[in-house]
N, C-alpha and C positions, 0 to 999 in steps of 0.2 A: 705485068711488071711487079716485081717483088718490092715490098716496103720493109723498112727496118722493123725488127720484131721486138715488141715491148708489150707486156713484161716478158722477161726471159722464161722459158719453160722450167718446170720442176726438174731437180737434179737427183740422179741416183748414181750408185757406184757398183760396178761389177768387178769381181776379183776371180781370176781363173787359176785353179790349181790343176796342173795338167796330168798328174799321175793317177793311175788306178792299179789294182792288183793284177787285173787281166783285161785285155781289150775284148769287148764283146763283139760278136760277128755282125751285128746290125748297126754298130755305132760309127757315125762319121764325125763325131766331135774331135776336137784337138786333145786327144788323150793318149797316154803312153804307158805301157805296162812297166811297173816299177821293179827295180831290183832291191836288194837289201840296203843299198847305199843312196837312197833318195836324198838329194842335197837340200834338205828342208831349211837348214839355217841360212845357207847362201841364197835360197830362193826368197825367203822372208826379207832378207836384206835388200835384194833386188826390187821386190815389190814396194818396200818403203821408200827406196830411192826414186822409183818411178812415180809414186804418189806425190812426193815432194816436187818432182819436175812437172806434174800435171796441175798444180794448184792454180796456175793462171787461168785455167778453164773454168774454175769454180765461179768466179765473178760475184763473190759475196752471197752466194746462195747456200742455204742449208741442204744437207742430204736428207731426202725423205726415205731412202731405202739403201741397204747394202746387201749384196748377194754374193756368197761364196759358191762358185760353180766349178764343174770339172768335166772329165776326171772324177776323182773322189776326194773332195775336200776333207772328209772325215778321216783320211789317212794322216792328216797333220795333227800334231799334238794340240791340246787345249792351250798350252803355253804359247805356241806360235800364233794361234787364232787370237788369243788375248793381246799379244803384242801388236798385231795388225789392227785390231779394233781400237786399241788404245792410241796408236799413232794417228789413226783416222780422226778420232774424236778430239785429239789435240790440235789437229791441222784444219779441220772443217767443222763448222757448226752442224749438229744433228738436230732434226726436229724432235719435239718432245715424244712423238710416237714413231720414231724412226724404226722401220721394219728391218731386222737384220737376220737374214736367212742363211742357213748352211745346208748344202746338199749332203746327204749321208746314205751310204749303202749298208744294208743289214749285215753283210759280212765283215764290217769294220766296227760294230757296236761293242762298247764296254760301258757298264753302268757309271763308273767313276768318271770316265772320259766325258760322258754327256752331262753329268752334273757340273763338271768343270767348264764345258762349253757354255752352259747356262750362266754360270758365274762370270764368264768372259764377255757377256753381253749378247750372245745369240738368243733371239727371242722367237725364232720360227725355224722349224726343221722341215726339210723336204726329203722324204724317205723314198729311195728308189726301189720299190718292191717289184714292179713289173708284173709279177704273177705270184700266187700262193701255191701253184701246182708244181711239184718237183719235176715232173717230166717236161713241162713247159720251160721251167727255169734252166734245165739242162740243155734244151734245144736253143735257148737264147744265150748260152754260154755264161750264165750268171754263176757267181761263186757261192751264193747262199741258197738255203733251202726254204721251203714254205714256213717251216717252224722258226727258222732264223728271222724271217720277216715278221711273224707274229710277235716273237720275243722282242724284236727291235722296237716295234710300235709301243709295246707295253713298257719297255725301259724308258722310252722317250717321255711317256706320261709320268712315270715314277720320278724322272729327273726334273719334273716341274714344267715341262713344255705344254702350254695351253694353246698353241697355234701350230698345228701339224698338217702338212700336205702329204698325201700318199700318191706317188707316181705309179700309174697302172696302165699297162698296154693291153690291147685286144687285137684280134685278127692274127694270132700267133701261128707258127708252123703247126699244121695238123689240128688246130684248135676247133672244137665244136662249139656252137652257141651256148650250150648248157655249161660248159667249162668256163667260158668267158664271163658269163653272168654269175657263176659261182664265185669267181675271183672278186667281182664287184660286190657281191653280197657280203663276203668276208671283210672286205675293206670297209664297207658301210657299218659293219658290226662294231668297228672300233670308234665310230663317230668322229672322224677327223674333221677339222674345220674346213679343209679344202681337199679336193680330189682333182688330179690331172689325169684324165682318162682319154687315151688317144690310140689310134690305130697304128700298128706297125707298118712302116713303109720301107721299101728297099732303096737305100741311098747309094750313090756312086762311091767308089773307093772303100767299100766294105767287103767283108768275106761273104756276106749274103748276096752281094751284087755279083761276085765272081761265081758263086755256087748257090743259086737261088733255091730256097726251101719251098715246099708245097704249102701255099697259104690258102685260107678259106676262100670259097668262091663268092661272087657278088651277092647271091641270095643269102648265104650264111652271114656275110658281113652286115647286110641290111637287117637281118634278124637280130644280130648282136646289138647293133646300134639302137634299134627300136626298143628292145628289151631293156637295154642299159638306161636309155632316157627315162623310161617308166620307173625303173628302180630308183634312180637318182632323184627324180621329182617327188616320188612317194616318200622318200627319206628326208625331204626338206632342203635339197640342194638346188641352188639356182645356177643354171648355166649362163655365164656371162661372156664367154669366149668360146671359140671352136672346141677346145678340149679342156676348159677350166670350169669347175663347179665349186661353189662356195656355200657354206651354211652360215646363217645369221650374218650375211653380208661381209664375211671375212675374206674379201677379195685379196689377191696378191698385189700389194701396192707396187712392188718392183716391176712385175710383168705388165701391170696396168699402165705404168709410166711408159714402157716400150710401145704398147699398143696405141696410146694416145699421143705418140710422137714427141714424148718428153726427151730430155737430155740425159745422157749417162756417160760417165767416165768408165773406161775399160782398162784395167791394169792386169799384167801377167802375160805369160806366153800365149800368143795367138788372140789375145783379147781385142774386141772391137769397142769403139766408143762413138757417140754422136753428140756434138756440142754446137750450140748456137752462140755465136759471138756478137757483141754489140755493134761492131762495125764490119769492115771487110775482114775475111772473105764470106761472112754470113754463116751458113750452116756447114759444118765440116764433119767428116768421118775420119776416125783414127783406126789404125790396125797395127798390132805388134807382130814381130817375127814369131813364127809358130813354134818352132822346136825349142824345148826348154833349154837345151845346151846352148843354142844360139842366143837365146834371150839372156841367159846368165853371162855369156861372154860379152854382151853389149855393154855391161857394167853400168851404164847410165840409165838403163831401162827405157831407151829411146824407142819411139815408134818407127816402124819401117815405112809407114805410109800415112800421110795426112792429105786428104783430098777434099775439095769443096764439092758440095752437092749442087749440081747445076740446076738452074731454075726449071728446065724442062723435065728434070728427074723428080722434082719435089712432089708433084701430084701423085705419081706412081708410088713413091716411097710412103707417102702419108696414107693412101687408101689401102695399101697392102697390109698395113698395121691396123688402122682404125676399123676397117670392115671385117676384121676378125671378131670384133666385139658385137654381141647380139644387139646392143643399143647403138652401135655405130658412132656417129659424130654429129656435131652441129656446125652451123656457119661460123660461129665465133671461134670454136676450137680450130677449125681449118685455117682461118685467117691469122689467128694468134701464133700457131705453130709453124706455118709456112711463110707468112708474109705475103701471100698471094691473095688476089681478089676472088671471092666466092663465085663470081660470074664465070670464071674459067672452068667450072665444073658442070655448068648447065647442060651442055650437049651430052656429056657422059652420063649424067643423072637421068636425062630423058631416055637415052638408049637402054640403060639398065632397067628402068621402070617398064619400058615396052616389052622387055624380055621376062618380066615378072620376077626380077632378081632383087629389086630395091623398092623400099617404100619411103616416102618423105612426109614431113610434118615438122615438128620442132627438131626431130632427129632424122638424119639420113641413115637408114639402117637396112641391113639385108633382110629380105623376106625368108620364110622357111626354106623356099627353093634356093634363094641366094646363099644361105648358109651351107646347103648341101652341094652347091656348085660354085664354091667361092672363087676358084680360078677363073671361071667364066665371068663372074661379077667384076673382079679386079681388071680383067682384060678390057672391059668397057672404058676404063679410064687411062689405058696405056696407049 
């Protein structure tokens, strides 16, 4: 039986910018190749209107993080980003240490632009490098070169950013373990505060799904994974989530809020949100219309769908997020974020422990085996 949730979870804000210069063949995100006439001004107006219409979901909470994702948010001018951040800060209280992240691709970097982003309030950059190897970048359909990636990271530092994430993929088409680990060593040489290091997967509705490339075999992937874990650990990076590594405990607050089943508003074309309400209907999910043209034509920035998360879905949704974390979760977090009694997990926990996938104590967390076979672990709770 679900109980009223108190206190309400922390609140974040996700803003989706749906355009990019070129759609990558592995990408299944809601992104659209831009023409020269990207309707930046109209889109900012629509975002601000939707923000205004979403304020009832805030319920007196401050924002602990804001994340501009895409697409390629760095296609937008610093003036537009400044307008959006300004409107948010006038409408919703921000915590003193509010993390404001902008995703940026190396092919869109300009020194002055990033100085201006910093002045607009962006205090964290997530740079979509993916690889420093030109052949690999070509295979991935990226618009930048390895040198562009190096220059972008250097420019970010010169622009005053002291909280940088490097997004890096491995298990790329035709990639050998040495090449994958070379990419990681180059990234570590820049001493970013955070690294997102994850394996390429082939997703539905992508070019790679229609025409699959030749990917490394399981032995090669395991060699990459083991070698990468050793490099990251030796360089002082703590793995705290399946593909997230932080130095000096500079974890991504925004993503951590997702994984701990916090609340977040989602604005923009195709954006999703998850909000806990003080009364009925409890915990809801919101989803916007996906195509930017349809989103702009809606004029009011309305959601296409608002659905209640049913009680029987809550356990699955919670563990799919929380068990991505190396440190898992505890009884208090589960009960606070779901309103459910912890006893409802007992059978699943026992099953996962018998399979060697879960360990318990103050924290319920995946074992080393559980992290490697996360789908099997989560299935124990479904």
